[in-house]
C-alpha positions as semicolon CSV with decimal commas, in nm:
position;residue;x (nm);y (nm);z (nm)
1;M;0,000;0,000;0,000
2;A;0,143;0,338;-0,099
3;D;0,222;0,601;0,164
4;R;-0,089;0,804;0,088
5;R;-0,297;0,500;0,179
6;E;-0,095;0,389;0,476
7;T;-0,364;0,458;0,739
8;F;-0,720;0,332;0,731
9;A;-1,032;0,282;0,943
10;V;-1,302;0,020;0,895
11;L;-1,642;0,115;1,041
12;T;-1,895;-0,170;1,058
13;L;-2,269;-0,177;1,124
14;G;-2,498;-0,475;1,163
15;C;-2,487;-0,846;1,233
16;K;-2,217;-1,086;1,346
17;V;-2,144;-1,187;0,986
18;N;-2,080;-0,822;0,899
19;Q;-1,856;-0,792;1,205
20;V;-1,646;-1,084;1,080
21;E;-1,622;-0,934;0,734
22;G;-1,522;-0,596;0,880
23;A;-1,242;-0,766;1,075
24;Y;-1,133;-0,942;0,754
25;L;-1,118;-0,612;0,564
26;A;-0,905;-0,454;0,836
27;E;-0,667;-0,751;0,846
28;S;-0,642;-0,758;0,466
29;L;-0,559;-0,387;0,447
30;S;-0,298;-0,434;0,720
31;A;-0,141;-0,716;0,516
32;L;-0,090;-0,465;0,233
33;G;0,113;-0,245;0,465
34;G;-0,172;-0,034;0,599
35;R;-0,206;0,076;0,960
36;A;-0,543;0,077;1,133
37;V;-0,621;0,400;1,318
38;S;-0,927;0,545;1,487
39;P;-1,149;0,780;1,285
40;G;-1,028;1,071;1,499
41;E;-0,670;1,014;1,381
42;G;-0,751;1,119;1,026
43;P;-0,723;0,795;0,825
44;R;-0,639;0,824;0,457
45;I;-0,890;0,550;0,368
46;V;-1,224;0,488;0,541
47;V;-1,430;0,175;0,471
48;V;-1,794;0,184;0,583
49;N;-1,939;-0,167;0,603
50;T;-2,315;-0,105;0,594
51;C;-2,634;-0,286;0,697
52;A;-2,974;-0,272;0,523
53;V;-3,203;-0,490;0,735
54;T;-3,416;-0,194;0,850
55;A;-3,473;0,164;0,735
56;K;-3,299;0,273;1,056
57;A;-2,991;0,066;0,965
58;A;-2,981;0,232;0,623
59;Y;-3,010;0,574;0,790
60;E;-2,721;0,487;1,022
61;G;-2,520;0,386;0,716
62;R;-2,578;0,723;0,548
63;K;-2,487;0,901;0,869
64;L;-2,164;0,703;0,899
65;I;-2,074;0,776;0,535
66;R;-2,121;1,151;0,597
67;R;-1,911;1,124;0,911
68;A;-1,639;0,946;0,714
69;L;-1,640;1,223;0,449
70;S;-1,607;1,486;0,723
71;L;-1,269;1,331;0,815
72;N;-1,136;1,440;0,472
73;P;-0,980;1,107;0,375
74;E;-0,846;1,041;0,027
75;L;-1,117;0,780;-0,025
76;V;-1,435;0,656;0,141
77;V;-1,551;0,309;0,035
78;A;-1,909;0,207;0,119
79;T;-1,972;-0,168;0,108
80;G;-2,198;-0,424;0,274
81;C;-2,571;-0,490;0,247
82;Y;-2,694;-0,132;0,198
83;A;-2,431;-0,069;-0,068
84;Q;-2,525;-0,393;-0,246
85;T;-2,899;-0,328;-0,242
86;F;-2,923;0,047;-0,306
87;P;-2,589;0,149;-0,463
88;E;-2,721;0,467;-0,631
89;E;-2,879;0,583;-0,305
90;V;-2,553;0,517;-0,120
91;L;-2,350;0,703;-0,384
92;K;-2,586;0,999;-0,353
93;A;-2,550;0,992;0,027
94;G;-2,175;1,014;-0,028
95;E;-2,219;1,317;-0,256
96;K;-2,075;1,102;-0,540
97;K;-1,732;1,136;-0,377
98;I;-1,720;0,778;-0,255
99;A;-1,671;0,434;-0,409
100;V;-1,954;0,182;-0,369
101;F;-1,854;-0,185;-0,353
102;G;-2,098;-0,478;-0,352
103;Q;-2,070;-0,800;-0,154
104;A;-1,849;-0,976;-0,410
105;E;-1,630;-0,668;-0,446
106;K;-1,596;-0,642;-0,066
107;F;-1,370;-0,947;-0,073
108;R;-1,162;-0,799;-0,355
109;L;-1,138;-0,457;-0,191
110;P;-0,766;-0,477;-0,095
111;E;-0,680;-0,599;-0,445
112;I;-0,889;-0,330;-0,618
113;M;-0,741;-0,057;-0,399
114;A;-0,388;-0,181;-0,460
115;E;-0,446;-0,156;-0,835
116;N;-0,631;0,178;-0,848
117;P;-0,550;0,522;-0,707
118;P;-0,825;0,678;-0,490
119;E;-0,913;0,942;-0,748
120;K;-0,995;0,670;-1,003
121;L;-1,231;0,492;-0,761
122;R;-1,422;0,798;-0,640
123;G;-1,774;0,806;-0,786
124;Q;-1,758;0,443;-0,901
125;I;-2,021;0,175;-0,837
126;L;-1,878;-0,178;-0,845
127;V;-2,164;-0,415;-0,758
128;T;-2,221;-0,771;-0,882
129;P;-2,596;-0,859;-0,875
130;A;-2,685;-1,061;-0,565
131;E;-2,842;-1,346;-0,763
132;R;-2,499;-1,411;-0,917
133;L;-2,336;-1,470;-0,579
134;R;-2,285;-1,846;-0,591
135;K;-1,993;-1,911;-0,356
136;A;-1,943;-1,824;0,008
137;Q;-1,622;-1,624;0,015
138;P;-1,383;-1,714;0,298
139;A;-1,298;-1,424;0,531
140;P;-0,993;-1,564;0,714
141;I;-0,874;-1,369;1,018
142;T;-0,615;-1,447;1,283
143;R;-0,766;-1,228;1,555
144;F;-1,104;-1,075;1,631
145;P;-0,999;-0,732;1,765
146;G;-1,192;-0,593;2,059
147;H;-1,370;-0,923;2,130
148;T;-1,307;-1,198;2,382
149;R;-1,547;-1,422;2,190
150;A;-1,465;-1,518;1,831
151;F;-1,741;-1,515;1,569
152;L;-1,704;-1,808;1,329
153;R;-1,878;-1,733;0,999
154;V;-1,980;-2,061;0,834
155;Q;-2,251;-1,958;0,588
156;D;-2,372;-1,660;0,385
157;G;-2,694;-1,559;0,210
158;C;-3,054;-1,675;0,248
159;S;-3,295;-1,853;0,014
160;Q;-3,601;-1,827;0,239
161;R;-3,743;-1,499;0,103
162;C;-3,970;-1,401;0,392
163;A;-4,210;-1,127;0,280
164;Y;-4,056;-0,851;0,496
165;C;-3,687;-0,937;0,456
166;I;-3,434;-0,768;0,231
167;V;-3,147;-1,002;0,317
168;P;-3,180;-1,228;0,006
169;L;-3,154;-0,915;-0,210
170;A;-2,855;-0,796;-0,010
171;R;-2,660;-1,120;0,025
172;G;-2,790;-1,357;-0,241
173;P;-2,889;-1,721;-0,202
174;S;-2,775;-1,946;0,083
175;R;-2,425;-2,086;0,040
176;S;-2,193;-2,266;0,278
177;L;-1,826;-2,242;0,348
178;S;-1,661;-2,582;0,319
179;E;-1,601;-2,789;0,629
180;E;-1,227;-2,754;0,570
181;E;-1,243;-2,374;0,555
182;V;-1,453;-2,357;0,872
183;L;-1,226;-2,592;1,067
184;R;-0,916;-2,405;0,950
185;Q;-1,057;-2,078;1,088
186;A;-1,178;-2,239;1,409
187;K;-0,834;-2,390;1,475
188;I;-0,678;-2,045;1,442
189;F;-0,918;-1,906;1,701
190;V;-0,841;-2,192;1,941
191;E;-0,466;-2,147;1,892
192;E;-0,506;-1,774;1,958
193;G;-0,657;-1,855;2,297
194;Y;-1,026;-1,781;2,242
195;R;-1,235;-1,968;2,497
196;E;-1,569;-1,923;2,319
197;I;-1,659;-1,944;1,951
198;V;-1,995;-1,814;1,831
199;I;-2,099;-2,007;1,521
200;T;-2,281;-1,771;1,292
201;G;-2,429;-1,728;0,947
202;I;-2,709;-1,544;0,773
203;H;-2,916;-1,865;0,775
204;L;-2,709;-2,089;1,000
205;G;-2,935;-2,394;0,988
206;F;-2,889;-2,417;0,608
207;W;-2,517;-2,484;0,644
208;G;-2,409;-2,784;0,436
209;R;-2,719;-2,825;0,221
210;D;-2,542;-2,692;-0,090
211;L;-2,216;-2,885;-0,037
212;R;-2,134;-3,196;-0,238
213;P;-2,204;-3,433;-0,077
214;P;-2,456;-3,246;0,141
215;K;-2,381;-3,216;0,512
216;T;-2,574;-3,098;0,816
217;L;-2,495;-2,844;1,085
218;V;-2,467;-3,131;1,335
219;D;-2,192;-3,285;1,120
220;L;-2,000;-2,960;1,149
221;L;-2,061;-2,923;1,522
222;R;-1,925;-3,271;1,588
223;K;-1,604;-3,177;1,407
224;L;-1,574;-2,844;1,590
225;E;-1,601;-3,001;1,934
226;T;-1,290;-3,210;1,864
227;L;-1,076;-2,894;1,861
228;G;-1,042;-2,877;2,238
229;Q;-1,202;-2,717;2,541
230;V;-1,365;-2,424;2,368
231;R;-1,724;-2,317;2,431
232;L;-1,947;-2,341;2,121
233;R;-2,244;-2,103;2,103
234;L;-2,502;-2,107;1,823
235;S;-2,603;-1,761;1,707
236;S;-2,957;-1,808;1,570
237;L;-3,158;-2,104;1,441
238;E;-3,500;-2,124;1,280
239;V;-3,746;-2,330;1,485
240;T;-3,789;-2,577;1,196
241;E;-3,413;-2,648;1,206
242;I;-3,396;-2,746;1,573
243;T;-3,400;-3,117;1,498
244;P;-3,386;-3,418;1,731
245;A;-3,030;-3,476;1,603
246;L;-2,928;-3,120;1,698
247;L;-3,082;-3,149;2,045
248;A;-2,916;-3,488;2,096
249;W;-2,577;-3,341;2,005
250;A;-2,630;-3,041;2,234
251;S;-2,738;-3,266;2,522
252;S;-2,425;-3,481;2,496
253;S;-2,166;-3,214;2,414
254;A;-1,935;-3,076;2,682
255;N;-1,865;-2,778;2,455
256;F;-2,220;-2,658;2,392
257;A;-2,328;-2,330;2,553
258;P;-2,693;-2,375;2,663
259;H;-2,842;-2,082;2,475
260;F;-3,090;-2,094;2,187
261;H;-3,195;-1,788;1,986
262;V;-3,502;-1,888;1,786
263;P;-3,675;-1,620;1,575
264;L;-4,052;-1,610;1,628
265;Q;-4,155;-1,291;1,438
266;S;-4,526;-1,345;1,521
267;G;-4,737;-1,572;1,736
268;D;-5,039;-1,539;1,504
269;D;-5,071;-1,809;1,239
270;G;-5,233;-1,576;0,983
271;V;-4,952;-1,323;1,014
272;L;-4,693;-1,602;0,998
273;R;-4,846;-1,725;0,669
274;A;-4,847;-1,373;0,526
275;M;-4,482;-1,335;0,627
276;G;-4,391;-1,662;0,454
277;R;-4,284;-1,827;0,782
278;L;-4,311;-2,206;0,766
279;Y;-4,450;-2,296;1,111
280;T;-4,736;-2,221;1,348
281;G;-4,731;-2,058;1,688
282;E;-4,817;-2,387;1,859
283;F;-4,535;-2,569;1,680
284;Y;-4,295;-2,299;1,797
285;L;-4,416;-2,345;2,156
286;E;-4,378;-2,724;2,135
287;V;-4,016;-2,697;2,022
288;L;-3,930;-2,444;2,293
289;S;-4,096;-2,663;2,555
290;E;-3,878;-2,955;2,447
291;I;-3,567;-2,736;2,464
292;R;-3,664;-2,622;2,813
293;R;-3,722;-2,983;2,921
294;R;-3,372;-3,081;2,808
295;F;-3,199;-2,759;2,916
296;P;-3,371;-2,622;3,229
297;Q;-3,124;-2,333;3,268
298;A;-3,076;-2,238;2,902
299;A;-3,134;-1,884;2,779
300;L;-3,409;-1,881;2,517
301;G;-3,433;-1,574;2,296
302;A;-3,647;-1,468;2,001
303;D;-3,678;-1,199;1,737
304;V;-4,029;-1,053;1,714
305;L;-4,152;-0,826;1,434
306;V;-4,439;-0,594;1,529
307;G;-4,661;-0,400;1,293
308;F;-4,639;-0,627;0,987
309;P;-4,898;-0,510;0,733
310;G;-5,239;-0,649;0,824
311;E;-5,145;-0,734;1,185
312;S;-5,472;-0,673;1,369
313;E;-5,499;-0,595;1,739
314;E;-5,623;-0,951;1,792
315;A;-5,322;-1,092;1,603
316;F;-5,086;-0,886;1,816
317;Q;-5,260;-1,004;2,133
318;R;-5,210;-1,365;2,023
319;T;-4,840;-1,292;1,980
320;Y;-4,821;-1,127;2,322
321;E;-5,004;-1,412;2,494
322;L;-4,796;-1,681;2,325
323;I;-4,476;-1,512;2,437
324;A;-4,612;-1,459;2,789
325;R;-4,679;-1,832;2,836
326;S;-4,363;-1,944;2,656
327;P;-4,031;-2,028;2,827
328;L;-3,859;-1,744;2,639
329;T;-3,617;-1,546;2,856
330;Y;-3,561;-1,240;2,634
331;L;-3,679;-1,076;2,312
332;H;-3,529;-0,868;2,035
333;V;-3,825;-0,653;1,925
334;F;-3,820;-0,497;1,578
335;P;-4,083;-0,252;1,451
336;Y;-4,178;-0,343;1,094
337;S;-3,977;-0,141;0,845
338;P;-4,092;-0,127;0,480
339;R;-3,800;-0,230;0,256
340;P;-3,822;-0,164;-0,120
341;G;-3,796;-0,484;-0,319
342;T;-3,967;-0,706;-0,061
343;R;-4,315;-0,855;-0,107
344;A;-4,449;-0,677;0,201
345;Y;-4,347;-0,338;0,059
346;T;-4,642;-0,346;-0,184
347;L;-4,905;-0,435;0,077
348;F;-5,160;-0,161;0,141
349;S;-5,265;-0,257;0,495
350;Q;-4,984;-0,069;0,667
351;I;-5,008;-0,024;1,045
352;P;-5,001;0,335;1,182
353;P;-4,659;0,422;1,333
354;E;-4,806;0,511;1,672
355;V;-4,967;0,164;1,693
356;I;-4,636;-0,002;1,607
357;V;-4,461;0,202;1,878
358;R;-4,721;0,100;2,137
359;R;-4,698;-0,268;2,049
360;A;-4,319;-0,265;2,050
361;R;-4,317;-0,099;2,392
362;A;-4,553;-0,363;2,534
363;L;-4,331;-0,646;2,410
364;R;-4,014;-0,482;2,538
365;E;-4,172;-0,447;2,881
366;L;-4,269;-0,815;2,872
367;S;-3,914;-0,901;2,767
368;A;-3,770;-0,702;3,060
369;R;-3,989;-0,895;3,305
370;K;-3,896;-1,231;3,156
371;R;-3,527;-1,144;3,152
372;K;-3,531;-1,033;3,516
373;A;-3,712;-1,350;3,624
374;F;-3,452;-1,560;3,441
375;Y;-3,171;-1,369;3,610
376;Q;-3,335;-1,410;3,952
377;A;-3,350;-1,785;3,892
378;Q;-2,968;-1,789;3,866
379;V;-2,913;-1,672;4,227
380;G;-2,720;-1,939;4,416
381;R;-2,607;-2,116;4,098
382;V;-2,243;-2,147;3,991
383;L;-2,193;-2,023;3,636
384;Q;-1,892;-2,042;3,406
385;V;-1,827;-1,678;3,315
386;L;-1,609;-1,560;3,028
387;V;-1,458;-1,232;3,149
388;E;-1,493;-0,969;2,875
389;E;-1,418;-0,622;3,015
390;R;-1,382;-0,399;3,318
391;E;-1,658;-0,147;3,382
392;E;-1,501;0,196;3,426
393;E;-1,766;0,340;3,662
394;T;-1,758;0,056;3,917
395;G;-1,425;-0,115;3,851
396;L;-1,610;-0,447;3,832
397;L;-1,535;-0,709;3,572
398;K;-1,818;-0,797;3,337
399;G;-1,848;-1,136;3,175
400;L;-2,090;-1,369;2,999
401;S;-2,200;-1,704;3,137
402;E;-2,253;-2,021;2,939
403;N;-2,629;-1,956;2,949
404;Y;-2,599;-1,597;2,826
405;V;-2,623;-1,412;3,157
406;P;-2,409;-1,095;3,191
407;V;-2,242;-1,118;3,531
408;Y;-2,051;-0,851;3,728
409;L;-1,778;-0,956;3,969
410;R;-1,463;-0,837;4,140
411;G;-1,129;-0,950;4,001
412;E;-0,805;-0,861;3,828
413;A;-0,794;-0,720;3,476
414;Q;-0,569;-1,012;3,373
415;L;-0,874;-1,238;3,386
416;R;-1,004;-1,088;3,059
417;G;-1,055;-1,370;2,811
418;E;-1,058;-1,638;3,081
419;I;-1,352;-1,852;3,198
420;V;-1,397;-1,844;3,575
421;S;-1,643;-2,013;3,812
422;V;-1,877;-1,757;3,967
423;R;-2,156;-1,802;4,220
424;V;-2,448;-1,565;4,156
425;V;-2,527;-1,381;4,481
426;R;-2,787;-1,120;4,391
427;V;-2,976;-0,936;4,116
428;I;-3,026;-0,560;4,146
429;D;-3,219;-0,371;3,877
430;S;-3,161;-0,655;3,628
431;R;-2,786;-0,655;3,691
432;V;-2,646;-0,990;3,803
433;Y;-2,367;-0,988;4,061
434;G;-2,148;-1,283;4,146
435;E;-1,848;-1,391;4,351
436;R;-1,559;-1,581;4,203
437;I;-1,506;-1,926;4,350
């Protein structure tokens, strides 16, 4: 990398997969001789790795692009899901002074920048159509800066095409990284001393279906647990993909972190059909009940979408009541966000914004009560806590237990990245405090 491009900053929004790809971009630019700096240090190159899943995420992307331009770098590159899906809109947000790279071009970014001066790239849109993305590109990294948990990206894209979701337009069809590529990356994380690996993908449960011969996620998990004493956490699985084989593996594995995140979206069968979701509310409850039977102390989380077009007050109440009687321990609540290009975007029965706000608030309050009750149930238990950081205000260490409980405890800063045994002693205002054993 020439002197004028010697410093760079990579700014990433969005999901765990995007976080991995942002880390890959930073490591790749460093390999070319670049030096990562903070935005405040005036980097010569700024890469903005965007998200498009909601209108708010797109807004945050535009805001970050404008912030990057205000730093007066030689080049701003916008990439990621928003850049892939709405490249002209992104270029306009960057006052046509930026380069817009699609998902395929993201992985060639260091090569393209090495071959082209910044002035040649400014104003360019380099985006391969999403439907032509046929291979999951490896994003090898040796470290995951700023994280004590490593995110292991095993799959990209989605072929489900739910009515509200822009992800298939942003990332293309589902495609898996090979078992060899995944294991190679996982071994690096283990050798680097990571004690927990979060296995992630855009549609994780589809891993292996497109490989030849086809494989299953359980096949991969069995291989990963042979790498040593490293905690394996699953990021998110559709309820239809939580199979008896998966539950049997989880029950028998010493590596499995008892935590399931299972998107619900709605508890009303009519809304689920309109969304294109392939299950009923009762089926969802049955699967969660079986998980709870096998894993009495597991964290159980869900994504819920409120305000989908046509969601009546009765449909919302069915969702609320299903969640209330479920064993879920927390929710991620998303107000419906119309995304151009999705099937739901053309529906006329839009829900008034004030109704969506009210429904979202009700579910978040329910989530807070469920979360606090789950935390209270941990008092007296001994948890295995991965120490992640020290809280500046209190001086306490903060870590994450195997069952996804944030725990505060006293201890030395050198414990960061280590797993320690902690007895939970009290819960105050939804904060869990423990004592190291």
